[in-house]
N, CA, C and O atoms as a Tinker XYZ file with bonds, in Angstrom:
   448  protein
     1  N      0.840000   -1.183000    0.000000    73     2
     2  CA     0.000000    0.000000    0.000000    64     1     3
     3  C      0.887000    1.249000    0.000000    63     2     4     5
     4  O      1.762000    1.408000    0.851000    81     3
     5  N      0.646000    2.103000   -0.948000    73     3     6
     6  CA     1.396000    3.352000   -1.067000    64     5     7
     7  C      0.930000    4.337000    0.012000    63     6     8     9
     8  O     -0.268000    4.572000    0.175000    81     7
     9  N      1.868000    4.895000    0.727000    73     7    10
    10  CA     1.555000    5.865000    1.782000    64     9    11
    11  C      1.907000    7.265000    1.326000    63    10    12    13
    12  O      2.753000    7.456000    0.452000    81    11
    13  N      1.248000    8.244000    1.929000    73    11    14
    14  CA     1.526000    9.644000    1.611000    64    13    15
    15  C      1.648000   10.434000    2.913000    63    14    16    17
    16  O      1.357000    9.934000    4.000000    81    15
    17  N      2.081000   11.663000    2.768000    73    15    18
    18  CA     2.186000   12.546000    3.924000    64    17    19
    19  C      0.818000   12.755000    4.558000    63    18    20    21
    20  O      0.719000   12.929000    5.772000    81    19
    21  N     -0.233000   12.739000    3.751000    73    19    22
    22  CA    -1.595000   12.874000    4.285000    64    21    23
    23  C     -1.921000   11.738000    5.255000    63    22    24    25
    24  O     -2.653000   11.945000    6.223000    81    23
    25  N     -1.390000   10.551000    5.008000    73    23    26
    26  CA    -1.593000    9.423000    5.930000    64    25    27
    27  C     -0.934000    9.698000    7.275000    63    26    28    29
    28  O     -1.472000    9.341000    8.323000    81    27
    29  N      0.231000   10.334000    7.241000    73    27    30
    30  CA     0.934000   10.690000    8.473000    64    29    31
    31  C      0.122000   11.719000    9.252000    63    30    32    33
    32  O     -0.061000   11.585000   10.462000    81    31
    33  N     -0.365000   12.748000    8.556000    73    31    34
    34  CA    -1.193000   13.766000    9.211000    64    33    35
    35  C     -2.437000   13.132000    9.827000    63    34    36    37
    36  O     -2.796000   13.435000   10.965000    81    35
    37  N     -3.086000   12.259000    9.079000    73    35    38
    38  CA    -4.311000   11.612000    9.565000    64    37    39
    39  C     -4.027000   10.770000   10.804000    63    38    40    41
    40  O     -4.823000   10.759000   11.742000    81    39
    41  N     -2.899000   10.069000   10.813000    73    39    42
    42  CA    -2.546000    9.247000   11.974000    64    41    43
    43  C     -2.323000   10.119000   13.203000    63    42    44    45
    44  O     -2.819000    9.802000   14.284000    81    43
    45  N     -1.592000   11.198000   13.051000    73    43    46
    46  CA    -1.358000   12.095000   14.187000    64    45    47
    47  C     -2.674000   12.669000   14.708000    63    46    48    49
    48  O     -2.875000   12.777000   15.918000    81    47
    49  N     -3.554000   13.031000   13.801000    73    47    50
    50  CA    -4.852000   13.565000   14.233000    64    49    51
    51  C     -5.683000   12.495000   14.946000    63    50    52    53
    52  O     -6.356000   12.796000   15.931000    81    51
    53  N     -5.645000   11.252000   14.461000    73    51    54
    54  CA    -6.358000   10.156000   15.139000    64    53    55
    55  C     -5.829000    9.953000   16.552000    63    54    56    57
    56  O     -6.567000    9.557000   17.455000    81    55
    57  N     -4.549000   10.227000   16.729000    73    55    58
    58  CA    -3.925000   10.066000   18.044000    64    57    59
    59  C     -4.187000   11.262000   18.955000    63    58    60    61
    60  O     -3.814000   11.237000   20.129000    81    59
    61  N     -4.823000   12.307000   18.428000    73    59    62
    62  CA    -5.199000   13.441000   19.263000    64    61    63
    63  C     -4.338000   14.671000   19.139000    63    62    64    65
    64  O     -4.427000   15.573000   19.971000    81    63
    65  N     -3.496000   14.729000   18.110000    73    63    66
    66  CA    -2.617000   15.880000   17.914000    64    65    67
    67  C     -2.994000   16.570000   16.610000    63    66    68    69
    68  O     -3.038000   15.938000   15.555000    81    67
    69  N     -3.263000   17.859000   16.688000    73    67    70
    70  CA    -3.604000   18.626000   15.496000    64    69    71
    71  C     -2.487000   19.553000   15.088000    63    70    72    73
    72  O     -1.465000   19.663000   15.764000    81    71
    73  N     -2.697000   20.216000   13.976000    73    71    74
    74  CA    -1.687000   21.129000   13.435000    64    73    75
    75  C     -1.485000   22.355000   14.313000    63    74    76    77
    76  O     -0.568000   23.140000   14.070000    81    75
    77  N     -2.328000   22.535000   15.333000    73    75    78
    78  CA    -2.147000   23.657000   16.249000    64    77    79
    79  C     -0.955000   23.442000   17.183000    63    78    80    81
    80  O     -0.525000   24.381000   17.853000    81    79
    81  N     -0.419000   22.228000   17.239000    73    79    82
    82  CA     0.773000   21.962000   18.048000    64    81    83
    83  C      2.020000   22.302000   17.251000    63    82    84    85
    84  O      2.136000   21.935000   16.082000    81    83
    85  N      2.946000   22.999000   17.879000    73    83    86
    86  CA     4.182000   23.409000   17.221000    64    85    87
    87  C      4.930000   22.208000   16.650000    63    86    88    89
    88  O      5.561000   22.314000   15.598000    81    87
    89  N      4.867000   21.082000   17.326000    73    87    90
    90  CA     5.605000   19.901000   16.894000    64    89    91
    91  C      4.891000   19.028000   15.876000    63    90    92    93
    92  O      5.437000   18.011000   15.448000    81    91
    93  N      3.676000   19.407000   15.477000    73    91    94
    94  CA     2.907000   18.567000   14.551000    64    93    95
    95  C      3.651000   18.330000   13.236000    63    94    96    97
    96  O      3.870000   17.185000   12.841000    81    95
    97  N      4.040000   19.413000   12.561000    73    95    98
    98  CA     4.680000   19.266000   11.260000    64    97    99
    99  C      6.092000   18.686000   11.353000    63    98   100   101
   100  O      6.444000   17.841000   10.530000    81    99
   101  N      6.921000   19.107000   12.326000    73    99   102
   102  CA     8.223000   18.445000   12.457000    64   101   103
   103  C      8.091000   16.932000   12.736000    63   102   104   105
   104  O      8.858000   16.130000   12.203000    81   103
   105  N      7.119000   16.558000   13.568000    73   103   106
   106  CA     6.908000   15.137000   13.851000    64   105   107
   107  C      6.454000   14.410000   12.595000    63   106   108   109
   108  O      6.946000   13.326000   12.282000    81   107
   109  N      5.515000   15.010000   11.881000    73   107   110
   110  CA     5.032000   14.393000   10.637000    64   109   111
   111  C      6.177000   14.228000    9.640000    63   110   112   113
   112  O      6.292000   13.184000    8.997000    81   111
   113  N      7.017000   15.241000    9.510000    73   111   114
   114  CA     8.156000   15.140000    8.596000    64   113   115
   115  C      9.128000   14.051000    9.036000    63   114   116   117
   116  O      9.656000   13.313000    8.204000    81   115
   117  N      9.363000   13.949000   10.335000    73   115   118
   118  CA    10.268000   12.920000   10.845000    64   117   119
   119  C      9.714000   11.522000   10.563000    63   118   120   121
   120  O     10.451000   10.634000   10.135000    81   119
   121  N      8.430000   11.333000   10.801000    73   119   122
   122  CA     7.808000   10.038000   10.514000    64   121   123
   123  C      7.911000    9.737000    9.022000    63   122   124   125
   124  O      8.243000    8.618000    8.632000    81   123
   125  N      7.631000   10.725000    8.199000    73   123   126
   126  CA     7.676000   10.532000    6.754000    64   125   127
   127  C      9.084000   10.146000    6.289000    63   126   128   129
   128  O      9.240000    9.264000    5.444000    81   127
   129  N     10.097000   10.799000    6.835000    73   127   130
   130  CA    11.482000   10.443000    6.483000    64   129   131
   131  C     11.798000    9.008000    6.905000    63   130   132   133
   132  O     12.532000    8.300000    6.216000    81   131
   133  N     11.242000    8.586000    8.034000    73   131   134
   134  CA    11.467000    7.212000    8.505000    64   133   135
   135  C     10.705000    6.200000    7.655000    63   134   136   137
   136  O     11.188000    5.091000    7.426000    81   135
   137  N      9.526000    6.574000    7.189000    73   135   138
   138  CA     8.770000    5.691000    6.285000    64   137   139
   139  C      9.561000    5.516000    4.987000    63   138   140   141
   140  O      9.623000    4.417000    4.436000    81   139
   141  N     10.152000    6.583000    4.513000    73   139   142
   142  CA    10.926000    6.522000    3.269000    64   141   143
   143  C     12.223000    5.739000    3.435000    63   142   144   145
   144  O     12.671000    5.071000    2.503000    81   143
   145  N     12.835000    5.822000    4.632000    73   143   146
   146  CA    14.070000    5.092000    4.907000    64   145   147
   147  C     14.133000    4.766000    6.400000    63   146   148   149
   148  O     14.398000    5.637000    7.228000    81   147
   149  N     13.889000    3.516000    6.720000    73   147   150
   150  CA    13.902000    3.117000    8.128000    64   149   151
   151  C     15.277000    3.284000    8.765000    63   150   152   153
   152  O     15.388000    3.280000    9.991000    81   151
   153  N     16.326000    3.432000    7.958000    73   151   154
   154  CA    17.659000    3.705000    8.501000    64   153   155
   155  C     17.662000    4.971000    9.355000    63   154   156   157
   156  O     18.473000    5.106000   10.272000    81   155
   157  N     16.762000    5.889000    9.052000    73   155   158
   158  CA    16.686000    7.121000    9.836000    64   157   159
   159  C     16.385000    6.845000   11.307000    63   158   160   161
   160  O     16.741000    7.645000   12.172000    81   159
   161  N     15.732000    5.719000   11.595000    73   159   162
   162  CA    15.429000    5.376000   12.994000    64   161   163
   163  C     16.678000    4.978000   13.773000    63   162   164   165
   164  O     16.692000    5.055000   15.001000    81   163
   165  N     17.715000    4.560000   13.078000    73   163   166
   166  CA    18.958000    4.195000   13.767000    64   165   167
   167  C     19.949000    5.356000   13.788000    63   166   168   169
   168  O     20.995000    5.288000   14.434000    81   167
   169  N     19.601000    6.414000   13.073000    73   167   170
   170  CA    20.489000    7.573000   12.993000    64   169   171
   171  C     19.761000    8.855000   13.386000    63   170   172   173
   172  O     19.900000    9.891000   12.735000    81   171
   173  N     18.978000    8.764000   14.468000    73   171   174
   174  CA    18.136000    9.917000   14.822000    64   173   175
   175  C     18.949000   11.154000   15.184000    63   174   176   177
   176  O     18.630000   12.246000   14.715000    81   175
   177  N     19.980000   11.017000   15.998000    73   175   178
   178  CA    20.731000   12.208000   16.402000    64   177   179
   179  C     21.752000   12.638000   15.356000    63   178   180   181
   180  O     22.143000   13.805000   15.321000    81   179
   181  N     22.181000   11.728000   14.515000    73   179   182
   182  CA    23.180000   12.080000   13.503000    64   181   183
   183  C     22.563000   12.536000   12.184000    63   182   184   185
   184  O     23.160000   13.335000   11.462000    81   183
   185  N     21.376000   12.034000   11.870000    73   183   186
   186  CA    20.777000   12.367000   10.578000    64   185   187
   187  C     19.367000   12.959000   10.697000    63   186   188   189
   188  O     19.101000   14.038000   10.168000    81   187
   189  N     18.475000   12.262000   11.383000    73   187   190
   190  CA    17.064000   12.641000   11.369000    64   189   191
   191  C     16.803000   13.991000   12.041000    63   190   192   193
   192  O     16.263000   14.900000   11.412000    81   191
   193  N     17.186000   14.126000   13.318000    73   191   194
   194  CA    16.924000   15.391000   14.015000    64   193   195
   195  C     17.630000   16.573000   13.343000    63   194   196   197
   196  O     17.022000   17.634000   13.204000    81   195
   197  N     18.898000   16.425000   12.919000    73   195   198
   198  CA    19.528000   17.555000   12.216000    64   197   199
   199  C     18.800000   17.934000   10.923000    63   198   200   201
   200  O     18.708000   19.116000   10.591000    81   199
   201  N     18.283000   16.946000   10.196000    73   199   202
   202  CA    17.554000   17.251000    8.966000    64   201   203
   203  C     16.258000   18.014000    9.260000    63   202   204   205
   204  O     15.919000   18.973000    8.567000    81   203
   205  N     15.541000   17.573000   10.298000    73   203   206
   206  CA    14.317000   18.272000   10.708000    64   205   207
   207  C     14.670000   19.679000   11.189000    63   206   208   209
   208  O     13.976000   20.644000   10.868000    81   207
   209  N     15.746000   19.789000   11.956000    73   207   210
   210  CA    16.171000   21.098000   12.477000    64   209   211
   211  C     16.500000   22.064000   11.343000    63   210   212   213
   212  O     16.130000   23.236000   11.402000    81   211
   213  N     17.191000   21.582000   10.314000    73   211   214
   214  CA    17.510000   22.450000    9.166000    64   213   215
   215  C     16.238000   22.947000    8.488000    63   214   216   217
   216  O     16.123000   24.126000    8.152000    81   215
   217  N     15.286000   22.041000    8.291000    73   215   218
   218  CA    14.046000   22.417000    7.604000    64   217   219
   219  C     13.283000   23.487000    8.382000    63   218   220   221
   220  O     12.717000   24.408000    7.793000    81   219
   221  N     13.273000   23.360000    9.709000    73   219   222
   222  CA    12.496000   24.283000   10.540000    64   221   223
   223  C     13.352000   25.381000   11.170000    63   222   224   225
   224  O     12.884000   26.127000   12.030000    81   223
   225  N     14.612000   25.471000   10.732000    73   223   226
   226  CA    15.528000   26.528000   11.177000    64   225   227
   227  C     15.613000   26.604000   12.703000    63   226   228   229
   228  O     15.379000   27.649000   13.312000    81   227
   229  N     15.952000   25.473000   13.289000    73   227   230
   230  CA    16.092000   25.378000   14.738000    64   229   231
   231  C     17.244000   24.422000   15.047000    63   230   232   233
   232  O     17.939000   23.967000   14.139000    81   231
   233  N     17.441000   24.125000   16.314000    73   231   234
   234  CA    18.495000   23.179000   16.695000    64   233   235
   235  C     17.944000   21.754000   16.684000    63   234   236   237
   236  O     16.732000   21.547000   16.729000    81   235
   237  N     18.846000   20.777000   16.623000    73   235   238
   238  CA    18.369000   19.393000   16.632000    64   237   239
   239  C     17.725000   19.077000   17.981000    63   238   240   241
   240  O     16.806000   18.261000   18.047000    81   239
   241  N     18.193000   19.706000   19.046000    73   239   242
   242  CA    17.599000   19.500000   20.369000    64   241   243
   243  C     16.159000   20.002000   20.430000    63   242   244   245
   244  O     15.296000   19.372000   21.041000    81   243
   245  N     15.913000   21.137000   19.790000    73   243   246
   246  CA    14.549000   21.667000   19.746000    64   245   247
   247  C     13.658000   20.771000   18.892000    63   246   248   249
   248  O     12.484000   20.578000   19.210000    81   247
   249  N     14.204000   20.227000   17.817000    73   247   250
   250  CA    13.438000   19.301000   16.966000    64   249   251
   251  C     13.050000   18.062000   17.768000    63   250   252   253
   252  O     11.907000   17.608000   17.704000    81   251
   253  N     13.996000   17.521000   18.516000    73   251   254
   254  CA    13.708000   16.343000   19.343000    64   253   255
   255  C     12.677000   16.685000   20.409000    63   254   256   257
   256  O     11.775000   15.888000   20.669000    81   255
   257  N     12.792000   17.844000   21.026000    73   255   258
   258  CA    11.860000   18.255000   22.074000    64   257   259
   259  C     10.436000   18.394000   21.521000    63   258   260   261
   260  O      9.475000   18.003000   22.182000    81   259
   261  N     10.300000   18.948000   20.316000    73   259   262
   262  CA     8.978000   19.068000   19.704000    64   261   263
   263  C      8.354000   17.689000   19.475000    63   262   264   265
   264  O      7.161000   17.501000   19.715000    81   263
   265  N      9.146000   16.738000   19.018000    73   263   266
   266  CA     8.648000   15.381000   18.795000    64   265   267
   267  C      8.291000   14.729000   20.134000    63   266   268   269
   268  O      7.271000   14.050000   20.252000    81   267
   269  N      9.138000   14.942000   21.129000    73   267   270
   270  CA     8.868000   14.394000   22.467000    64   269   271
   271  C      7.578000   14.966000   23.037000    63   270   272   273
   272  O      6.804000   14.247000   23.669000    81   271
   273  N      7.342000   16.255000   22.818000    73   271   274
   274  CA     6.107000   16.887000   23.294000    64   273   275
   275  C      4.891000   16.266000   22.625000    63   274   276   277
   276  O      3.888000   16.005000   23.289000    81   275
   277  N      4.962000   16.027000   21.330000    73   275   278
   278  CA     3.855000   15.374000   20.628000    64   277   279
   279  C      3.626000   13.983000   21.213000    63   278   280   281
   280  O      2.482000   13.576000   21.411000    81   279
   281  N      4.705000   13.253000   21.491000    73   279   282
   282  CA     4.570000   11.919000   22.095000    64   281   283
   283  C      3.887000   12.016000   23.459000    63   282   284   285
   284  O      3.062000   11.167000   23.796000    81   283
   285  N      4.218000   13.030000   24.238000    73   283   286
   286  CA     3.588000   13.230000   25.547000    64   285   287
   287  C      2.099000   13.507000   25.414000    63   286   288   289
   288  O      1.290000   12.963000   26.165000    81   287
   289  N      1.739000   14.357000   24.453000    73   287   290
   290  CA     0.330000   14.685000   24.227000    64   289   291
   291  C     -0.442000   13.423000   23.818000    63   290   292   293
   292  O     -1.534000   13.166000   24.326000    81   291
   293  N      0.124000   12.653000   22.913000    73   291   294
   294  CA    -0.527000   11.408000   22.476000    64   293   295
   295  C     -0.668000   10.459000   23.656000    63   294   296   297
   296  O     -1.716000    9.835000   23.824000    81   295
   297  N      0.362000   10.344000   24.466000    73   295   298
   298  CA     0.325000    9.452000   25.627000    64   297   299
   299  C     -0.789000    9.857000   26.593000    63   298   300   301
   300  O     -1.471000    9.002000   27.158000    81   299
   301  N     -0.965000   11.156000   26.777000    73   299   302
   302  CA    -2.018000   11.654000   27.675000    64   301   303
   303  C     -3.414000   11.469000   27.075000    63   302   304   305
   304  O     -4.359000   11.137000   27.791000    81   303
   305  N     -3.539000   11.679000   25.782000    73   303   306
   306  CA    -4.861000   11.675000   25.147000    64   305   307
   307  C     -5.324000   10.314000   24.645000    63   306   308   309
   308  O     -6.516000   10.010000   24.701000    81   307
   309  N     -4.398000    9.490000   24.155000    73   307   310
   310  CA    -4.826000    8.259000   23.505000    64   309   311
   311  C     -3.830000    7.114000   23.702000    63   310   312   313
   312  O     -3.336000    6.552000   22.725000    81   311
   313  N     -3.528000    6.759000   24.969000    73   311   314
   314  CA    -2.561000    5.688000   25.191000    64   313   315
   315  C     -3.043000    4.331000   24.681000    63   314   316   317
   316  O     -2.227000    3.478000   24.332000    81   315
   317  N     -4.355000    4.126000   24.636000    73   315   318
   318  CA    -4.882000    2.838000   24.160000    64   317   319
   319  C     -4.571000    2.650000   22.678000    63   318   320   321
   320  O     -4.081000    1.595000   22.274000    81   319
   321  N     -4.854000    3.667000   21.869000    73   319   322
   322  CA    -4.560000    3.566000   20.441000    64   321   323
   323  C     -3.054000    3.475000   20.201000    63   322   324   325
   324  O     -2.614000    2.725000   19.330000    81   323
   325  N     -2.270000    4.220000   20.955000    73   323   326
   326  CA    -0.822000    4.160000   20.792000    64   325   327
   327  C     -0.309000    2.758000   21.100000    63   326   328   329
   328  O      0.551000    2.244000   20.385000    81   327
   329  N     -0.826000    2.135000   22.158000    73   327   330
   330  CA    -0.434000    0.756000   22.482000    64   329   331
   331  C     -0.868000   -0.207000   21.380000    63   330   332   333
   332  O     -0.138000   -1.136000   21.032000    81   331
   333  N     -2.047000    0.021000   20.843000    73   331   334
   334  CA    -2.540000   -0.827000   19.746000    64   333   335
   335  C     -1.606000   -0.718000   18.545000    63   334   336   337
   336  O     -1.259000   -1.726000   17.930000    81   335
   337  N     -1.202000    0.499000   18.216000    73   335   338
   338  CA    -0.289000    0.693000   17.095000    64   337   339
   339  C      1.070000    0.061000   17.365000    63   338   340   341
   340  O      1.717000   -0.448000   16.449000    81   339
   341  N      1.502000    0.095000   18.631000    73   339   342
   342  CA     2.784000   -0.502000   19.006000    64   341   343
   343  C      2.732000   -2.028000   18.919000    63   342   344   345
   344  O      3.748000   -2.681000   18.682000    81   343
   345  N      1.547000   -2.581000   19.112000    73   343   346
   346  CA     1.412000   -4.034000   19.075000    64   345   347
   347  C      1.581000   -4.686000   20.428000    63   346   348   349
   348  O      1.594000   -5.912000   20.539000    81   347
   349  N      1.712000   -3.864000   21.457000    73   347   350
   350  CA     1.833000   -4.378000   22.823000    64   349   351
   351  C      1.455000   -3.265000   23.792000    63   350   352   353
   352  O      1.428000   -2.092000   23.422000    81   351
   353  N      1.166000   -3.638000   25.021000    73   351   354
   354  CA     0.768000   -2.665000   26.026000    64   353   355
   355  C      1.978000   -1.839000   26.468000    63   354   356   357
   356  O      3.000000   -2.388000   26.878000    81   355
   357  N      1.851000   -0.545000   26.380000    73   355   358
   358  CA     2.933000    0.347000   26.800000    64   357   359
   359  C      2.740000    0.696000   28.270000    63   358   360   361
   360  O      1.680000    1.185000   28.661000    81   359
   361  N      3.754000    0.448000   29.077000    73   359   362
   362  CA     3.674000    0.737000   30.510000    64   361   363
   363  C      3.975000    2.202000   30.810000    63   362   364   365
   364  O      3.569000    2.726000   31.847000    81   363
   365  N      4.688000    2.860000   29.895000    73   363   366
   366  CA     5.032000    4.263000   30.084000    64   365   367
   367  C      5.137000    4.939000   28.721000    63   366   368   369
   368  O      5.183000    4.278000   27.683000    81   367
   369  N      5.173000    6.262000   28.748000    73   367   370
   370  CA     5.274000    7.022000   27.509000    64   369   371
   371  C      6.560000    6.634000   26.782000    63   370   372   373
   372  O      7.629000    6.560000   27.388000    81   371
   373  N      6.444000    6.390000   25.481000    73   371   374
   374  CA     7.662000    6.065000   24.727000    64   373   375
   375  C      8.539000    7.302000   24.544000    63   374   376   377
   376  O      8.060000    8.436000   24.564000    81   375
   377  N      9.820000    7.057000   24.366000    73   375   378
   378  CA    10.735000    8.159000   24.050000    64   377   379
   379  C     10.377000    8.690000   22.660000    63   378   380   381
   380  O      9.565000    8.094000   21.952000    81   379
   381  N     10.977000    9.792000   22.285000    73   379   382
   382  CA    10.717000   10.365000   20.965000    64   381   383
   383  C     11.073000    9.357000   19.864000    63   382   384   385
   384  O     10.318000    9.195000   18.905000    81   383
   385  N     12.202000    8.693000   19.999000    73   383   386
   386  CA    12.620000    7.718000   19.001000    64   385   387
   387  C     11.677000    6.519000   18.964000    63   386   388   389
   388  O     11.313000    6.050000   17.885000    81   387
   389  N     11.281000    6.023000   20.128000    73   387   390
   390  CA    10.328000    4.914000   20.172000    64   389   391
   391  C      8.992000    5.319000   19.555000    63   390   392   393
   392  O      8.364000    4.527000   18.852000    81   391
   393  N      8.566000    6.536000   19.815000    73   391   394
   394  CA     7.325000    7.056000   19.257000    64   393   395
   395  C      7.397000    7.072000   17.727000    63   394   396   397
   396  O      6.469000    6.631000   17.049000    81   395
   397  N      8.499000    7.582000   17.199000    73   395   398
   398  CA     8.675000    7.603000   15.747000    64   397   399
   399  C      8.671000    6.186000   15.178000    63   398   400   401
   400  O      8.103000    5.942000   14.113000    81   399
   401  N      9.298000    5.266000   15.881000    73   399   402
   402  CA     9.332000    3.870000   15.437000    64   401   403
   403  C      7.931000    3.266000   15.394000    63   402   404   405
   404  O      7.577000    2.580000   14.434000    81   403
   405  N      7.138000    3.518000   16.428000    73   403   406
   406  CA     5.767000    2.987000   16.489000    64   405   407
   407  C      4.942000    3.519000   15.317000    63   406   408   409
   408  O      4.255000    2.752000   14.643000    81   407
   409  N      5.007000    4.808000   15.076000    73   407   410
   410  CA     4.219000    5.403000   13.996000    64   409   411
   411  C      4.706000    4.931000   12.630000    63   410   412   413
   412  O      3.900000    4.643000   11.746000    81   411
   413  N      6.025000    4.853000   12.460000    73   411   414
   414  CA     6.592000    4.390000   11.189000    64   413   415
   415  C      6.173000    2.954000   10.901000    63   414   416   417
   416  O      5.709000    2.645000    9.803000    81   415
   417  N      6.336000    2.083000   11.888000    73   415   418
   418  CA     5.977000    0.673000   11.695000    64   417   419
   419  C      4.499000    0.524000   11.394000    63   418   420   421
   420  O      4.111000   -0.285000   10.552000    81   419
   421  N      3.675000    1.299000   12.079000    73   419   422
   422  CA     2.231000    1.253000   11.856000    64   421   423
   423  C      1.880000    1.638000   10.425000    63   422   424   425
   424  O      1.063000    0.979000    9.782000    81   423
   425  N      2.492000    2.695000    9.933000    73   423   426
   426  CA     2.222000    3.138000    8.566000    64   425   427
   427  C      2.748000    2.121000    7.541000    63   426   428   429
   428  O      2.091000    1.857000    6.535000    81   427
   429  N      3.920000    1.559000    7.796000    73   427   430
   430  CA     4.497000    0.603000    6.847000    64   429   431
   431  C      3.701000   -0.691000    6.767000    63   430   432   433
   432  O      3.590000   -1.291000    5.697000    81   431
   433  N      3.155000   -1.117000    7.883000    73   431   434
   434  CA     2.376000   -2.370000    7.846000    64   433   435
   435  C      0.899000   -2.128000    7.534000    63   434   436   437
   436  O      0.114000   -3.068000    7.411000    81   435
   437  N      0.538000   -0.853000    7.410000    73   435   438
   438  CA    -0.825000   -0.524000    7.002000    64   437   439
   439  C     -1.865000   -0.662000    8.083000    63   438   440   441
   440  O     -3.050000   -0.814000    7.787000    81   439
   441  N     -1.437000   -0.612000    9.358000    73   439   442
   442  CA    -2.387000   -0.775000   10.458000    64   441   443
   443  C     -2.741000    0.549000   11.133000    63   442   444   445
   444  O     -3.302000    0.564000   12.229000    81   443
   445  N     -2.413000    1.649000   10.476000    73   443   446
   446  CA    -2.698000    2.959000   11.073000    64   445   447
   447  C     -4.120000    3.386000   10.839000    63   446   448
   448  O     -4.521000    4.464000   11.277000    81   447
């Protein structure tokens, strides 16, 4: 199944995060880059966060923080759906990287 950026936006909205959050678009872009190349999940601090930071003219730390904030919002609003997407019960909020992995895997397997 061919995925698009619209699928990423729709998934984030289903999880309870809208475009009114500062981290919505950086998170969506990060997920999209990971869907295009899962290698980005193993190179988050060396490749992924710096690429997002360049696009949004910020630091890689701020890019990571925006993604982490989105993960926190999702954890507060829809932990059941997030656990379903993960494929197992989450005992605590996932890290930013784990969050990106869950969303990427969900989109790649078509279960989003």
